[in-house]
ROLUM-286661 format. One record per residue (C-alpha): residue in one letter; chain; residue number from 1; x negated, z, y. Coordinates in steps of 0.5 Angstrom, whole numbers, plus 500, padded with zeros to 3 digits. Example, Ala and Ser with C-alpha at 12.3 -4.5 7.8 and 13.67 -1.06 7.14 Angstrom:
BEGIN
<A,A,1,<475,516,491>> <S,A,2,<473,514,498>> 
! end
This chain:
BEGIN
<X,A,1,<500,500,500>> <X,A,2,<497,498,507>> <X,A,3,<496,504,512>> <X,A,4,<501,501,517>> <X,A,5,<506,501,512>> <X,A,6,<504,508,509>> <X,A,7,<505,511,516>> <X,A,8,<511,507,517>> <X,A,9,<514,510,511>> <X,A,10,<512,517,513>> <X,A,11,<515,516,520>> <X,A,12,<522,513,517>> <X,A,13,<522,518,511>> <X,A,14,<520,524,514>> <X,A,15,<527,526,517>> <X,A,16,<530,525,510>> <X,A,17,<525,529,506>> <X,A,18,<526,535,511>> <X,A,19,<533,535,510>> <X,A,20,<532,535,502>> <X,A,21,<527,541,503>> <X,A,22,<532,545,507>> <X,A,23,<537,544,501>> <X,A,24,<532,544,495>> <X,A,25,<529,551,498>> <X,A,26,<535,556,496>> <X,A,27,<537,552,490>> <X,A,28,<530,552,487>> <X,A,29,<530,560,488>> <X,A,30,<538,561,486>> <X,A,31,<537,557,480>> <X,A,32,<530,561,478>> <X,A,33,<534,567,479>> <X,A,34,<540,565,475>> <X,A,35,<536,563,469>> <X,A,36,<532,570,469>> <X,A,37,<526,567,471>> <X,A,38,<521,569,476>> <X,A,39,<524,567,483>> <X,A,40,<518,563,485>> <X,A,41,<518,559,478>> <X,A,42,<524,555,481>> <X,A,43,<520,553,487>> <X,A,44,<514,551,483>> <X,A,45,<518,546,479>> <X,A,46,<521,543,486>> <X,A,47,<514,542,489>> <X,A,48,<512,539,482>> <X,A,49,<518,535,482>> <X,A,50,<517,532,489>> <X,A,51,<509,531,489>> <X,A,52,<508,529,482>> <X,A,53,<515,526,479>> <X,A,54,<516,523,486>> <X,A,55,<509,520,486>> <X,A,56,<509,517,479>> <X,A,57,<517,515,479>> <X,A,58,<519,508,482>> <X,A,59,<526,511,484>> <X,A,60,<527,510,491>> <X,A,61,<532,516,492>> <X,A,62,<532,520,486>> <X,A,63,<529,527,487>> <X,A,64,<527,532,482>> <X,A,65,<527,539,481>> <X,A,66,<530,545,477>> <X,A,67,<537,543,475>> <X,A,68,<543,548,474>> <X,A,69,<545,544,468>> <X,A,70,<539,547,464>> <X,A,71,<540,554,467>> <X,A,72,<544,557,461>> <X,A,73,<539,554,456>> <X,A,74,<533,557,460>> <X,A,75,<537,564,461>> <X,A,76,<538,564,453>> <X,A,77,<531,562,451>> <X,A,78,<528,567,456>> <X,A,79,<532,573,453>> <X,A,80,<531,570,446>> <X,A,81,<524,570,446>> <X,A,82,<523,576,450>> <X,A,83,<518,573,455>> <X,A,84,<517,568,460>> <X,A,85,<510,566,458>> <X,A,86,<513,564,451>> <X,A,87,<518,560,454>> <X,A,88,<513,556,458>> <X,A,89,<510,553,452>> <X,A,90,<517,550,450>> <X,A,91,<517,547,457>> <X,A,92,<510,544,455>> <X,A,93,<513,541,448>> <X,A,94,<519,538,452>> <X,A,95,<515,535,457>> <X,A,96,<511,532,451>> <X,A,97,<517,529,448>> <X,A,98,<520,526,454>> <X,A,99,<513,522,455>> <X,A,100,<514,520,447>> <X,A,101,<521,518,449>> <X,A,102,<519,514,455>> <X,A,103,<514,510,451>> <X,A,104,<519,508,446>> <X,A,105,<523,506,451>> <X,A,106,<529,510,450>> <X,A,107,<531,510,458>> <X,A,108,<535,504,456>> <X,A,109,<541,508,454>> <X,A,110,<542,509,461>> <X,A,111,<545,501,461>> <X,A,112,<551,504,457>> <X,A,113,<554,508,463>> <X,A,114,<560,505,466>> <X,A,115,<560,505,474>> <X,A,116,<567,509,474>> <X,A,117,<564,514,470>> <X,A,118,<558,515,474>> <X,A,119,<562,515,480>> <X,A,120,<567,520,477>> <X,A,121,<561,524,476>> <X,A,122,<558,524,483>> <X,A,123,<565,526,486>> <X,A,124,<566,532,481>> <X,A,125,<559,534,483>> <X,A,126,<561,533,490>> <X,A,127,<567,538,489>> <X,A,128,<563,543,485>> <X,A,129,<558,543,491>> <X,A,130,<564,545,496>> <X,A,131,<567,550,492>> <X,A,132,<560,553,491>> <X,A,133,<558,553,498>> <X,A,134,<565,556,500>> <X,A,135,<562,564,499>> <X,A,136,<556,562,503>> <X,A,137,<560,559,509>> <X,A,138,<564,565,509>> <X,A,139,<559,571,508>> <X,A,140,<562,573,501>> <X,A,141,<556,570,497>> <X,A,142,<553,575,492>> <X,A,143,<547,570,490>> <X,A,144,<544,563,492>> <X,A,145,<549,559,487>> <X,A,146,<555,562,491>> <X,A,147,<557,567,486>> <X,A,148,<554,563,480>> <X,A,149,<558,568,475>> <X,A,150,<565,564,477>> <X,A,151,<562,557,474>> <X,A,152,<558,559,468>> <X,A,153,<565,557,464>> <X,A,154,<566,551,468>> <X,A,155,<572,551,473>> <X,A,156,<578,551,469>> <X,A,157,<585,555,469>> <X,A,158,<582,562,468>> <X,A,159,<577,560,473>> <X,A,160,<582,559,479>> <X,A,161,<585,566,477>> <X,A,162,<578,569,478>> <X,A,163,<577,565,484>> <X,A,164,<583,567,487>> <X,A,165,<582,574,486>> <X,A,166,<575,574,488>> <X,A,167,<577,571,495>> <X,A,168,<583,576,495>> <X,A,169,<578,582,494>> <X,A,170,<573,579,499>> <X,A,171,<578,577,505>> <X,A,172,<576,584,508>> <X,A,173,<568,582,507>> <X,A,174,<568,576,511>> <X,A,175,<563,576,516>> <X,A,176,<565,573,523>> <X,A,177,<558,572,524>> <X,A,178,<557,568,518>> <X,A,179,<563,564,519>> <X,A,180,<561,562,527>> <X,A,181,<554,560,524>> <X,A,182,<558,555,519>> <X,A,183,<562,552,524>> <X,A,184,<557,551,529>> <X,A,185,<552,548,524>> <X,A,186,<558,543,521>> <X,A,187,<559,541,529>> <X,A,188,<552,540,530>> <X,A,189,<551,536,523>> <X,A,190,<558,532,525>> <X,A,191,<555,530,532>> <X,A,192,<549,528,529>> <X,A,193,<553,523,525>> <X,A,194,<558,521,529>> <X,A,195,<554,520,536>> <X,A,196,<550,514,537>> <X,A,197,<545,517,542>> <X,A,198,<544,523,537>> <X,A,199,<544,518,531>> <X,A,200,<538,514,533>> <X,A,201,<533,521,534>> <X,A,202,<531,519,527>> <X,A,203,<525,524,527>> <X,A,204,<530,530,529>> <X,A,205,<535,530,524>> <X,A,206,<541,534,525>> <X,A,207,<540,538,519>> <X,A,208,<534,541,522>> <X,A,209,<537,542,529>> <X,A,210,<543,546,525>> <X,A,211,<538,550,522>> <X,A,212,<534,552,528>> <X,A,213,<541,553,532>> <X,A,214,<543,558,526>> <X,A,215,<536,562,526>> <X,A,216,<537,562,534>> <X,A,217,<544,564,534>> <X,A,218,<543,570,529>> <X,A,219,<537,572,533>> <X,A,220,<541,572,539>> <X,A,221,<546,576,535>> <X,A,222,<541,581,533>> <X,A,223,<538,582,540>> <X,A,224,<544,583,543>> <X,A,225,<546,588,538>> <X,A,226,<552,584,536>> <X,A,227,<556,586,530>> <X,A,228,<556,578,529>> <X,A,229,<549,579,526>> <X,A,230,<548,576,519>> <X,A,231,<545,581,514>> <X,A,232,<539,579,510>> <X,A,233,<543,579,504>> <X,A,234,<546,572,507>> <X,A,235,<539,569,509>> <X,A,236,<534,565,505>> <X,A,237,<529,570,501>> <X,A,238,<522,568,499>> <X,A,239,<517,573,497>> <X,A,240,<512,574,502>> <X,A,241,<504,574,500>> <X,A,242,<500,580,503>> <X,A,243,<494,579,500>> <X,A,244,<489,574,495>> <X,A,245,<492,578,489>> <X,A,246,<499,577,491>> <X,A,247,<497,569,492>> <X,A,248,<494,569,485>> <X,A,249,<500,573,482>> <X,A,250,<505,567,484>> <X,A,251,<503,563,478>> <X,A,252,<504,565,471>> <X,A,253,<500,562,466>> <X,A,254,<503,560,459>> <X,A,255,<502,565,453>> <X,A,256,<499,559,448>> <X,A,257,<501,563,442>> <X,A,258,<508,561,443>> <X,A,259,<506,554,439>> <X,A,260,<506,558,433>> <X,A,261,<513,560,434>> <X,A,262,<519,555,431>> <X,A,263,<524,558,436>> <X,A,264,<519,555,442>> <X,A,265,<519,548,438>> <X,A,266,<527,548,438>> <X,A,267,<528,550,445>> <X,A,268,<523,545,447>> <X,A,269,<526,539,443>> <X,A,270,<533,542,446>> <X,A,271,<531,542,453>> <X,A,272,<528,535,452>> <X,A,273,<534,532,450>> <X,A,274,<539,535,455>> <X,A,275,<534,534,461>> <X,A,276,<533,527,459>> <X,A,277,<540,525,459>> <X,A,278,<541,529,465>> <X,A,279,<536,525,468>> <X,A,280,<538,518,466>> <X,A,281,<545,520,469>> <X,A,282,<542,522,475>> <X,A,283,<538,516,476>> <X,A,284,<544,511,475>> <X,A,285,<548,515,480>> <X,A,286,<542,515,485>> <X,A,287,<541,507,484>> <X,A,288,<548,507,486>> <X,A,289,<547,511,492>> <X,A,290,<541,507,494>> <X,A,291,<544,502,500>> <X,A,292,<539,497,498>> <X,A,293,<541,497,490>> <X,A,294,<534,497,488>> <X,A,295,<534,499,480>> <X,A,296,<529,504,477>> <X,A,297,<525,503,471>> <X,A,298,<528,509,467>> <X,A,299,<523,509,462>> <X,A,300,<518,510,467>> <X,A,301,<522,515,470>> <X,A,302,<522,519,463>> <X,A,303,<515,519,463>> <X,A,304,<514,521,470>> <X,A,305,<519,527,468>> <X,A,306,<515,529,462>> <X,A,307,<508,529,466>> <X,A,308,<512,533,471>> <X,A,309,<515,538,466>> <X,A,310,<508,539,463>> <X,A,311,<504,541,469>> <X,A,312,<510,545,472>> <X,A,313,<510,549,465>> <X,A,314,<502,550,465>> <X,A,315,<503,553,472>> <X,A,316,<509,557,471>> <X,A,317,<515,553,473>> <X,A,318,<521,552,470>> <X,A,319,<523,545,467>> <X,A,320,<526,540,471>> <X,A,321,<530,534,472>> <X,A,322,<533,528,477>> <X,A,323,<538,532,481>> <X,A,324,<544,529,484>> <X,A,325,<545,534,489>> <X,A,326,<538,533,492>> <X,A,327,<538,526,491>> <X,A,328,<545,525,495>> <X,A,329,<542,529,500>> <X,A,330,<536,525,500>> <X,A,331,<541,518,501>> <X,A,332,<545,521,506>> <X,A,333,<540,523,510>> <X,A,334,<537,516,510>> <X,A,335,<531,516,505>> <X,A,336,<529,509,504>> <X,A,337,<523,510,499>> <X,A,338,<520,515,494>> <X,A,339,<516,518,500>> <X,A,340,<522,522,502>> <X,A,341,<521,526,495>> <X,A,342,<514,527,496>> <X,A,343,<515,530,503>> <X,A,344,<520,535,501>> <X,A,345,<515,537,495>> <X,A,346,<509,537,500>> <X,A,347,<514,541,505>> <X,A,348,<516,546,500>> <X,A,349,<508,547,498>> <X,A,350,<506,548,505>> <X,A,351,<512,553,507>> <X,A,352,<512,557,501>> <X,A,353,<504,559,502>> <X,A,354,<504,559,510>> <X,A,355,<511,561,513>> <X,A,356,<515,564,508>> <X,A,357,<517,569,514>> <X,A,358,<520,564,518>> <X,A,359,<524,561,512>> <X,A,360,<527,568,511>> <X,A,361,<530,567,518>> <X,A,362,<535,561,515>> <X,A,363,<542,563,514>> <X,A,364,<545,561,508>> <X,A,365,<551,559,512>> <X,A,366,<547,553,515>> <X,A,367,<545,551,509>> <X,A,368,<552,551,506>> <X,A,369,<554,547,512>> <X,A,370,<549,541,510>> <X,A,371,<551,542,503>> <X,A,372,<559,542,504>> <X,A,373,<558,535,508>> <X,A,374,<554,532,502>> <X,A,375,<559,534,497>> <X,A,376,<565,531,502>> <X,A,377,<561,524,502>> <X,A,378,<561,524,494>> <X,A,379,<568,526,493>> <X,A,380,<571,523,499>> <X,A,381,<578,521,499>> <X,A,382,<576,513,500>> <X,A,383,<573,513,493>> <X,A,384,<579,516,489>> <X,A,385,<583,511,493>> <X,A,386,<578,505,491>> <X,A,387,<579,506,484>> <X,A,388,<586,507,484>> <X,A,389,<587,500,487>> <X,A,390,<582,497,481>> <X,A,391,<588,499,476>> <X,A,392,<589,504,471>> <X,A,393,<583,502,466>> <X,A,394,<578,504,472>> <X,A,395,<582,509,475>> <X,A,396,<583,513,469>> <X,A,397,<576,514,466>> <X,A,398,<574,515,473>> <X,A,399,<579,521,474>> <X,A,400,<578,524,467>> <X,A,401,<571,524,469>> <X,A,402,<572,528,475>> <X,A,403,<576,533,472>> <X,A,404,<572,534,466>> <X,A,405,<566,535,469>> <X,A,406,<569,540,474>> <X,A,407,<572,544,468>> <X,A,408,<566,544,463>> <X,A,409,<559,541,465>> <X,A,410,<556,535,467>> <X,A,411,<554,533,460>> <X,A,412,<561,534,457>> <X,A,413,<565,532,462>> <X,A,414,<561,525,462>> <X,A,415,<562,525,455>> <X,A,416,<569,525,455>> <X,A,417,<569,520,461>> <X,A,418,<565,515,456>> <X,A,419,<570,516,451>> <X,A,420,<576,515,455>> <X,A,421,<572,509,458>> <X,A,422,<570,506,451>> <X,A,423,<577,507,449>> <X,A,424,<580,502,455>> <X,A,425,<574,497,453>> <X,A,426,<576,497,446>> <X,A,427,<583,496,448>> <X,A,428,<582,491,453>> <X,A,429,<577,487,449>> <X,A,430,<582,487,443>> <X,A,431,<587,483,448>> <X,A,432,<581,479,452>> <X,A,433,<580,474,446>> <X,A,434,<587,472,448>> <X,A,435,<594,475,448>> <X,A,436,<600,472,450>> <X,A,437,<607,476,450>> <X,A,438,<613,472,448>> <X,A,439,<616,472,455>> <X,A,440,<609,468,457>> <X,A,441,<610,463,451>> <X,A,442,<618,462,453>> <X,A,443,<616,459,460>> <X,A,444,<610,455,458>> <X,A,445,<611,447,456>> <X,A,446,<604,447,454>> <X,A,447,<600,453,451>> <X,A,448,<593,453,452>> <X,A,449,<589,458,449>> <X,A,450,<582,459,451>> <X,A,451,<578,464,447>> <X,A,452,<572,468,449>> <X,A,453,<565,467,448>> <X,A,454,<565,472,443>> <X,A,455,<571,473,438>> <X,A,456,<570,479,433>> <X,A,457,<575,483,429>> <X,A,458,<577,487,435>> <X,A,459,<581,481,437>> <X,A,460,<584,479,431>> <X,A,461,<591,483,433>> <X,A,462,<591,480,440>> <X,A,463,<590,473,437>> <X,A,464,<595,474,431>> <X,A,465,<601,477,436>> <X,A,466,<600,470,440>> <X,A,467,<600,466,434>> <X,A,468,<606,469,432>> <X,A,469,<610,469,438>> <X,A,470,<609,461,438>> <X,A,471,<616,458,437>> <X,A,472,<617,451,433>> <X,A,473,<616,445,436>> <X,A,474,<611,447,441>> <X,A,475,<605,444,443>> <X,A,476,<598,448,443>> <X,A,477,<591,447,445>> <X,A,478,<586,453,442>> <X,A,479,<579,452,446>> <X,A,480,<573,454,443>> <X,A,481,<568,450,446>> <X,A,482,<565,456,450>> <X,A,483,<565,461,444>> <X,A,484,<559,462,441>> <X,A,485,<561,467,435>> <X,A,486,<568,468,431>> <X,A,487,<569,473,426>> <X,A,488,<570,470,419>> <X,A,489,<577,473,418>> <X,A,490,<579,471,425>> <X,A,491,<577,464,424>> <X,A,492,<581,463,417>> <X,A,493,<587,466,421>> <X,A,494,<587,460,426>> <X,A,495,<585,455,420>> <X,A,496,<591,458,416>> <X,A,497,<596,457,423>> <X,A,498,<593,450,424>> <X,A,499,<594,447,417>> <X,A,500,<600,451,414>> <X,A,501,<604,454,419>> <X,A,502,<604,449,424>> <X,A,503,<606,443,419>> <X,A,504,<612,448,417>> <X,A,505,<614,449,424>> <X,A,506,<613,442,427>> <X,A,507,<608,445,432>> <X,A,508,<603,440,435>> <X,A,509,<596,444,435>> <X,A,510,<589,441,438>> <X,A,511,<583,445,436>> <X,A,512,<577,444,441>> <X,A,513,<570,446,440>> <X,A,514,<571,450,433>> <X,A,515,<565,450,428>> <X,A,516,<565,450,421>> <X,A,517,<560,456,420>> <X,A,518,<559,462,425>> <X,A,519,<555,466,421>> <X,A,520,<550,468,426>> <X,A,521,<551,469,434>> <X,A,522,<546,463,435>> <X,A,523,<549,457,432>> <X,A,524,<546,450,430>> <X,A,525,<547,445,435>> <X,A,526,<548,440,429>> <X,A,527,<554,445,426>> <X,A,528,<560,441,425>> <X,A,529,<567,441,429>> <X,A,530,<573,444,425>> <X,A,531,<578,439,423>> <X,A,532,<584,439,427>> <X,A,533,<591,438,425>> <X,A,534,<596,434,429>> <X,A,535,<603,434,428>> <X,A,536,<605,427,425>> <X,A,537,<609,423,430>> 
! end
């Protein structure tokens, strides 16, 4: 890369990298705490995800770091193994497996995720982001994930009962100062997004202005002795090293005896599979968020994630994946290349080591405001309206994915969405080879049936119904000139119709482009045309 293009890329992507850094900071801490791991292990994973994975990957929008989707696995594993140092060995194993998956080109599985399912996943994540940030926005939060315990079992009917009771009991705990900071932060963010003059200030992103505004507003409350002052429990909380020993203690090294433990290998394999699937899903989603619609090499991405997890685990970090929340914030902030992800990792490293005291002044309410707007952009009503207008075959898998991801988790929800999408694909495929209802055939003087490029056994029922509905004394043309494959049982059915039933019912049949043999998808150019039958004049 040329020096000028590198400088231009840094200048263009610094604002988005800064926004992602501000979003990633509390999430890295929160995921570490929810996983039962040392707080800084999440930050380490975020740094490696930005600097290492961001450098190796060719994704222009995706940002990697510790993922909420792995929280339950990590928490259970650390509890079961009894030591975080042993768990780090499982992270190393996961990284090695991901490297192997990359080399055997397992990344191609992402090509089979339908767009409506990916969009449904994004909309669901947007809804979850908003719901999780409401406690931060009101000052009734108990942890970085927005009362994470409410989300452990998915968002179902029981969840909504718990949520209602939670908010009912917490109404008296709402912090007016937090609410005011949230409102001011959202106002700043909307102004920066809507007012052209402010929008042109690329090196001064709205998120940074909102963060500075939130800090200054709270400091003003403190200095004036106002009851609106926000307590430390509603601020970012980073460990502050006081000595060289404190800095050394920031890094936890693996206990390599874990490699002799069969449980460690099982946990490592589990993390590798789950993290790889989540990464591929998020990469597919990130490519859709990219305004230039660039395509990421998913095999390279698996290799990058593998190397990232190896390094992260060696220096005491959590396992990582490509993460939709950070990637969405990156795209929303105007990122144009992977330089943005690298900048976010560099800022995490610099700030955690040098200015944690300043970072600890940031109200979580301001960061919640940033995420609420990111969530809205993912789940905006226009997306739902778009899929509604595309018809039920697109809308039902989309809305099913939204509901399933919100009600369960990302992998289960996407699995349900995929199953429903495959059902509609098969149903459509069965009809696509050609199906005409009796009403369609009644109105036709001449019936033209043009077969699809590939006609499999799945299409047999539709073709059979169409042929059954054809009335005596009709004129029918069945065109297979653009068809490269016809299943044997379908071919025999058409032959029987043309050579037997058509004669009996005085149906004029013309068969175009049929070959005597369809043993393979690749047909010999010398294949003969199937003999046609015409009604005797």
